C-alpha positions in Angstrom: -70.6 111.1 -39.9 -73.1 111.4 -37.0 -75.8 114.1 -37.4 -76.4 116.8 -35.0 -78.3 115.7 -31.8 -81.7 117.6 -31.4 -82.0 117.4 -27.6 -82.3 120.6 -25.5 -80.0 119.0 -22.8 -77.0 118.5 -25.3 -74.9 120.6 -27.5 -75.5 120.6 -31.3 -72.6 118.5 -32.3 -70.1 120.0 -35.0 -68.5 117.9 -37.6 -65.4 117.8 -35.4 -67.2 116.9 -32.3 -69.0 114.0 -34.3 -65.3 112.6 -35.2 -64.3 112.9 -31.7 -67.4 111.2 -30.5 -67.0 108.4 -32.9 -63.3 108.1 -31.8 -64.2 108.1 -28.2 -66.8 105.4 -28.6 -64.3 103.2 -30.6 -61.9 103.7 -27.6 -64.6 102.6 -25.2 -65.6 99.4 -26.9 -64.1 97.4 -29.9 -64.6 99.4 -33.0 -66.7 96.5 -34.6 -69.2 97.2 -31.9 -69.8 101.0 -33.2 -71.9 101.5 -36.2 -73.1 104.5 -38.3 -74.3 102.4 -41.1 -77.6 103.7 -42.3 -79.1 100.3 -42.7 -78.1 99.5 -39.2 -79.6 102.7 -37.8 -82.8 102.0 -39.4 -83.4 99.0 -37.4 -83.8 101.0 -34.3 -86.4 103.5 -35.4 -89.6 101.6 -34.3 -90.8 99.2 -31.7 -94.3 97.9 -32.1 -96.0 101.0 -31.2 -98.5 101.8 -33.9 -97.5 105.3 -34.5 -93.9 104.3 -34.7 -94.7 101.6 -37.3 -97.1 104.0 -39.2 -94.3 106.7 -39.4 -91.6 104.2 -40.4 -93.9 102.9 -43.2 -94.3 106.6 -44.3 -90.7 107.0 -44.3 -90.7 109.7 -41.5 -89.7 107.7 -38.4 -90.3 109.2 -35.0 -86.6 109.1 -34.1 -83.4 107.6 -35.6 -80.1 106.9 -33.8 -77.0 108.7 -34.9 -75.0 105.7 -33.8 -75.5 102.2 -32.6 -73.1 100.6 -30.1 -73.3 97.1 -29.2 -71.2 96.5 -25.9 -70.5 93.0 -24.4 -69.9 93.9 -20.9 -70.9 95.9 -18.0 -67.4 97.8 -18.1 -68.3 98.7 -21.9 -71.7 99.9 -21.0 -70.2 102.2 -18.4 -67.5 103.4 -20.8 -70.1 104.3 -23.4 -72.1 106.2 -20.7 -69.0 108.2 -19.6 -68.5 109.2 -23.3 -72.0 110.2 -23.8 -71.8 112.5 -20.8 -68.6 113.9 -22.0 -70.2 114.7 -25.3 -73.7 115.6 -24.1 -75.3 113.0 -26.2 -78.6 111.1 -25.5 -78.4 107.3 -24.6 -81.4 105.0 -25.3 -81.0 101.3 -24.3 -82.4 98.8 -26.6 -83.4 95.2 -26.0 -85.6 93.2 -28.2 -87.6 96.0 -29.7 -90.7 94.3 -28.8 -92.3 97.0 -26.7 -95.7 98.6 -27.4 -95.3 102.0 -26.1 -92.4 103.7 -28.2 -90.1 103.5 -25.1 -87.1 102.4 -27.1 -87.3 105.0 -29.9 -84.4 107.7 -30.1 -86.6 110.7 -30.5 -83.5 112.8 -29.9 -81.1 110.7 -31.8 -77.9 110.1 -30.0 -76.5 106.6 -29.1 -78.5 103.7 -29.1 -77.0 100.9 -26.7 -78.1 97.4 -28.1 -77.9 95.2 -25.2 -78.4 91.9 -27.2 -74.6 91.4 -27.2 -74.9 90.9 -23.4 -76.7 87.7 -23.5 -75.0 85.4 -21.1 -77.0 83.3 -18.4 -74.4 83.7 -15.7 -75.9 81.4 -13.0 -78.6 79.0 -12.4 -78.9 78.5 -8.6 -80.8 75.5 -8.4 -80.7 75.4 -4.6 -81.9 79.1 -4.1 -84.2 78.8 -7.2 -82.7 81.9 -8.8 -81.2 82.8 -12.3 -78.8 85.6 -12.9 -78.9 86.7 -16.5 -77.6 89.6 -18.5 -79.9 92.1 -19.9 -79.7 90.9 -23.5 -80.7 87.4 -22.8 -83.7 86.4 -24.9 -86.7 85.4 -23.1 -87.6 82.3 -25.1 -83.9 81.0 -24.9 -84.0 81.7 -21.2 -87.1 79.5 -20.7 -85.8 76.7 -22.8 -82.5 76.5 -20.6 -84.3 76.7 -17.5 -87.0 74.0 -18.7 -84.2 71.6 -19.4 -83.5 71.6 -15.6 -87.1 71.3 -14.6 -87.4 75.1 -13.8 -89.1 78.2 -15.3 -89.2 81.9 -14.9 -92.9 82.0 -14.7 -93.2 85.3 -16.5 -94.3 84.3 -20.2 -95.1 87.7 -21.6 -96.8 87.6 -25.1 -93.5 89.1 -26.5 -91.4 86.2 -25.0 -90.0 85.3 -28.5 -88.5 88.6 -28.8 -88.1 90.3 -25.5 -85.1 90.3 -23.3 -84.6 90.2 -19.6 -83.6 93.9 -19.5 -86.8 94.8 -21.2 -88.9 92.7 -18.8 -87.6 94.9 -15.9 -87.3 98.2 -17.7 -91.0 98.0 -18.9 -92.3 96.6 -15.6 -93.9 93.9 -17.5 -96.3 91.1 -16.7 -96.6 87.6 -18.1 -99.5 85.1 -18.7 -99.2 83.3 -15.4 -99.1 86.5 -13.3 -102.3 85.8 -11.2 -100.5 82.9 -9.5 -96.7 84.0 -9.7 -96.8 87.6 -9.8 -95.4 90.3 -12.1 -91.7 91.1 -12.9 -91.4 93.4 -9.8 -92.3 90.2 -7.7 -89.7 88.2 -9.4 -86.8 90.6 -9.3 -84.2 89.8 -6.4 -81.5 92.2 -7.4 -80.3 94.2 -10.4 -77.0 95.7 -11.8 -77.4 99.0 -13.3 -75.0 101.6 -15.1 -75.9 104.9 -13.6 -76.2 108.0 -15.9 -72.7 109.0 -14.5 -71.2 105.6 -15.6 -70.9 104.3 -12.1 -72.0 100.7 -11.7 -74.5 99.9 -8.9 -75.6 96.5 -7.6 -78.7 96.2 -5.4 -78.7 93.8 -2.6 -79.0 90.1 -3.8 -81.3 88.9 -1.2 -85.0 88.2 -1.0 -85.7 91.3 1.2 -84.0 93.5 3.6 -84.4 96.3 6.0 -81.2 98.3 5.6 -82.9 101.4 4.4 -84.9 101.6 1.3 -84.7 99.2 -1.4 -83.4 100.9 -4.5 -84.1 98.0 -7.0 -87.7 99.0 -7.5 -86.7 102.4 -8.6 -85.4 100.9 -11.7 -88.2 98.5 -12.4 -90.2 100.3 -15.0 -87.8 103.2 -15.5 -87.5 102.4 -19.3 -83.8 103.4 -19.2 -84.4 106.8 -18.1 -82.5 106.4 -14.8 -79.9 104.2 -16.0 -78.9 101.1 -18.0 -79.9 97.8 -16.5 -77.2 95.3 -17.5 -78.0 92.2 -15.3 -81.0 90.8 -13.2 -81.1 88.2 -10.7 -84.7 86.6 -10.7 -86.8 84.0 -8.8 -87.6 80.8 -10.4 -90.3 78.2 -9.9 -90.4 74.4 -10.6 -92.0 73.3 -13.7 -95.5 72.3 -12.4 -96.1 68.6 -12.0 -99.6 69.0 -13.3 -101.4 71.7 -15.4 -105.0 71.6 -16.2 -107.2 73.9 -18.2 -110.8 74.8 -18.2 -112.9 77.1 -20.3 -116.1 78.4 -18.6 -118.7 80.8 -20.0 -120.7 83.5 -18.1 -123.9 85.3 -19.1 -122.0 88.7 -18.9 -118.7 90.4 -17.8 -120.3 91.3 -14.4 -121.1 87.8 -13.2 -117.7 86.7 -14.5 -115.8 89.3 -12.6 -117.7 88.6 -9.5 -116.9 84.9 -9.7 -113.2 85.4 -10.1 -113.2 88.1 -7.4 -114.8 85.7 -4.9 -112.3 82.9 -6.1 -109.1 85.0 -5.5 -110.6 86.6 -2.3 -111.1 83.1 -0.9 -107.2 82.3 -1.4 -107.5 80.5 -4.7 -104.6 81.2 -7.0 -105.3 79.9 -10.6 -102.2 80.6 -12.6 -104.5 81.9 -15.6 -107.7 83.7 -15.7 -108.5 85.2 -19.0 -112.0 86.6 -19.3 -113.0 87.6 -22.8 -116.0 89.9 -23.2 -118.6 89.1 -25.8 -116.9 90.9 -28.7 -113.4 89.4 -27.7 -114.8 85.9 -27.4 -116.2 86.1 -30.8 -113.3 88.0 -32.4 -110.3 86.9 -30.6 -110.8 83.8 -28.7 -113.1 81.7 -31.0 -110.9 81.9 -34.0 -107.8 80.9 -32.2 -109.2 77.8 -30.5 -111.2 76.9 -33.7 -114.6 76.8 -31.8 -117.4 79.3 -31.7 -117.7 80.0 -28.1 -120.7 81.5 -26.3 -121.2 84.7 -24.4 -118.3 85.8 -21.9 -115.9 82.9 -22.2 -112.9 82.4 -19.8 -109.8 80.4 -19.9 -108.7 79.0 -16.5 -105.4 77.3 -15.9 -104.5 75.5 -12.5 -101.0 74.2 -11.9 -98.7 72.7 -9.2 -99.0 69.2 -7.7 -101.9 67.1 -8.9 -103.4 67.4 -5.4 -103.3 71.1 -5.6 -104.6 71.2 -9.1 -107.4 69.1 -8.4 -108.5 70.9 -5.1 -108.2 74.5 -6.6 -110.0 73.3 -9.8 -112.9 72.0 -8.1 -113.2 74.8 -5.6 -113.1 77.5 -8.5 -115.6 75.6 -10.6 -118.0 75.5 -7.6 -117.8 79.3 -7.5 -118.3 79.7 -11.4 -121.4 77.5 -11.2 -122.8 79.3 -8.3 -122.4 82.4 -10.0 -124.2 81.3 -13.2 -121.3 80.3 -15.1 -121.2 77.2 -17.3 -118.2 74.8 -17.7 -117.3 74.0 -21.3 -114.6 72.0 -22.9 -111.2 72.1 -21.0 -109.6 70.8 -24.1 -110.1 74.1 -25.7 -108.1 75.7 -22.9 -105.3 73.3 -24.0 -105.6 74.7 -27.5 -105.5 78.3 -26.3 -102.3 77.5 -24.2 -100.7 76.0 -27.3 -101.6 78.8 -29.5 -101.4 81.5 -26.9 -99.0 83.6 -29.0 -100.8 83.4 -32.1 -103.1 86.3 -31.1 -100.2 88.6 -31.8 -99.4 87.4 -35.1 -101.1 87.4 -38.7 -103.9 86.7 -39.4 -105.3 87.3 -35.9 -103.1 90.5 -35.3 -103.9 93.7 -37.3 -101.5 95.1 -39.9 -101.2 98.5 -41.6 -103.2 100.4 -42.9 -105.4 99.2 -40.0 -105.1 101.5 -37.0 -104.9 99.8 -33.6 -104.0 100.3 -29.9 -104.5 98.7 -26.6 -105.8 100.8 -23.8 -104.6 98.7 -20.9 -106.1 100.0 -17.5 -106.1 98.5 -14.1 -108.5 99.2 -11.1 -109.7 97.9 -7.8 -113.0 95.8 -8.0 -115.1 98.6 -7.1 -114.0 100.6 -10.0 -113.3 97.9 -12.5 -116.8 97.4 -14.0 -117.4 101.3 -14.1 -113.9 101.5 -16.1 -114.8 98.7 -18.3 -118.2 100.5 -19.3 -116.6 103.8 -19.4 -114.3 102.6 -22.3 -117.4 101.0 -24.0 -119.0 104.5 -23.8 -115.9 106.5 -24.9 -114.4 104.2 -27.6 -116.6 101.5 -28.7 -119.8 103.3 -29.3 -118.7 106.7 -30.7 -116.2 105.1 -33.3 -118.3 102.2 -34.3 -119.6 104.1 -37.5 -115.9 104.1 -38.6 -115.8 100.4 -38.2 -114.0 100.1 -34.9 -114.3 97.2 -32.8 -113.3 97.3 -29.2 -112.5 93.8 -27.9 -111.6 93.5 -24.3 -110.2 90.8 -21.9 -109.4 90.9 -18.2 -106.4 89.2 -17.2 -103.6 89.8 -14.5 -105.9 89.4 -11.5 -105.3 90.4 -8.0 -107.4 89.9 -4.7 -108.0 93.6 -5.0 -108.7 94.1 -8.6 -107.6 93.3 -12.3 -106.6 94.8 -15.5 -108.7 95.6 -18.6 -106.9 94.8 -21.9 -109.2 96.7 -24.3 -107.9 96.5 -27.8 -109.4 98.8 -30.5 -108.9 98.1 -34.3 -110.1 100.2 -37.2 -109.8 98.5 -40.6 -108.3 101.7 -42.2 -108.0 105.0 -40.6 -107.5 106.8 -44.1 -105.5 109.9 -44.5 -106.3 111.1 -40.9 -105.3 107.8 -39.3 -102.8 109.4 -36.9 -105.1 112.1 -35.7 -107.8 109.4 -35.2 -105.6 107.2 -33.4 -104.6 110.0 -31.1 -108.2 111.1 -30.5 -109.2 107.5 -29.6 -106.5 107.2 -27.1 -107.3 110.6 -25.5 -111.0 109.6 -25.1 -110.2 106.3 -23.8 -107.6 107.4 -21.3 -109.9 110.5 -20.0 -112.7 107.7 -19.5 -110.5 105.4 -17.6 -109.1 108.0 -15.5 -112.6 109.5 -14.9 -113.7 106.2 -13.6 -110.9 105.7 -11.1 -108.7 103.4 -13.0 -104.8 103.7 -13.6 -103.9 104.1 -17.3 -101.4 101.1 -17.5 -101.1 97.9 -15.8 -97.9 96.3 -17.5 -96.9 97.7 -20.8 -95.0 100.9 -19.6 -95.4 104.4 -20.6 -92.9 105.3 -23.2 -94.1 107.9 -25.7 -97.5 106.7 -25.9 -98.8 107.5 -22.4 -96.1 110.3 -21.4 -98.6 113.1 -22.2 -100.9 111.6 -19.6 -98.5 111.2 -16.7 -99.2 114.6 -15.1 -103.1 113.7 -15.1 -102.4 110.2 -13.6 -99.7 111.1 -10.9 -100.4 114.7 -10.1 -97.8 116.0 -7.5 -96.3 112.6 -7.8 -94.9 113.3 -11.1 -92.7 116.1 -9.6 -91.2 113.6 -7.4 -90.1 111.3 -10.2 -88.7 114.5 -12.1 -86.7 115.4 -8.9 -85.4 111.8 -8.9 -84.5 112.0 -12.6 -82.7 115.3 -12.2 -80.7 114.0 -9.3 -79.4 110.9 -11.1 -79.3 112.3 -14.5 -78.5 115.9 -14.4 -77.8 116.3 -18.0 -80.9 114.5 -18.9 -79.2 112.0 -21.3 -80.8 108.8 -20.3 -83.7 108.1 -22.7 -85.1 111.7 -22.8 -88.6 112.3 -23.4 -90.0 109.2 -22.0 -92.2 108.5 -18.8 -93.4 112.3 -19.0 -89.9 113.2 -17.5 
């Protein structure tokens, strides 16, 4: 039987109501797509958020669904949402489970909608350079099929092997080539969304329009709290005719940031700029490329036609040299590209009982370096005696600023590891906000950053809450996330 739903916006379900819920779900979709098997439910208790993994390992998960459904069409998703409304049961969409913020964890139980059964690539329009795909399409599979046609979705997140199209959009994510091609919000043309009422909404399938506000951006980054994204139409790019890498080194973070800023503000658009500080160069980049790199090392990638690549490369390297940078071995950049996902796997990625987290912040250039140094003062120095290492790289650049990917790792937090984890986060977020940064660039909010949304948004959070209440008056769509 389904256990009682512990959510203030829903009734505690009696045994009879549980039976009726299951019966109604099995009417809504084929019975084989509805499961209360404990082994199945246990697959949906954690994403890659450290606290979720630690809680799962301790046998006390942060949340567990009461039932998992696996629909295979928009109509089935809509039917499930209508049943959930009728029974006042929370609904949590699930894609690849690769998120880092706890956004997919069903903290109030209820129904998890596993969207991986909706995995059709519906259309590849080679004339318009667009792809329409269902939410459950795996990122790596999509890339493979596009690459066969000489195309790519220039997104390439670190989670591409596991993430889904719906997850890309719901998390408002970013990929490794974002400096040239943009983030997921720049690639979305239109969406299909099952609303909290069970109604199905299609946003307008054009590059832009002026027929009132565009509602598609409302759902980009909504983490399932405003509806269930079931398909997306996305912009494509041709596979580049040429792609060339360089690795350069700067004396310090300041000179590196200045060189990149000048390059981007002059109109140059490398596809990759990944600037590792001294600690990250030593502990992260060097082991993966198999070479001991000096100072603040930076991976650059240029792509497009051969003429564009040569021109951009020479122009940016001129700026690098003028700023005191040195050009190293471009072959190391090729190694980085071929092993770019190794950073997130053993032995390069931490495992329990280590304590880790990524304080991902974004700022304009005038506040970027103050934010970087504030994180050093708030996290790296105070916790060094505990063995903490803070390794930061700057990526996902804009002409106006950049993000700092500050990853802390403690070999073992001991019995107070959860308290320590939360304290490090609190100190880091306070430092970033105090320096004028925004506390997340592209990983989303979920559970991890929900406590800081009021400090981040101020009165703006009330606007988001009013939207949530208007669209989801029963507060059933992924409750407890986004600070809503």
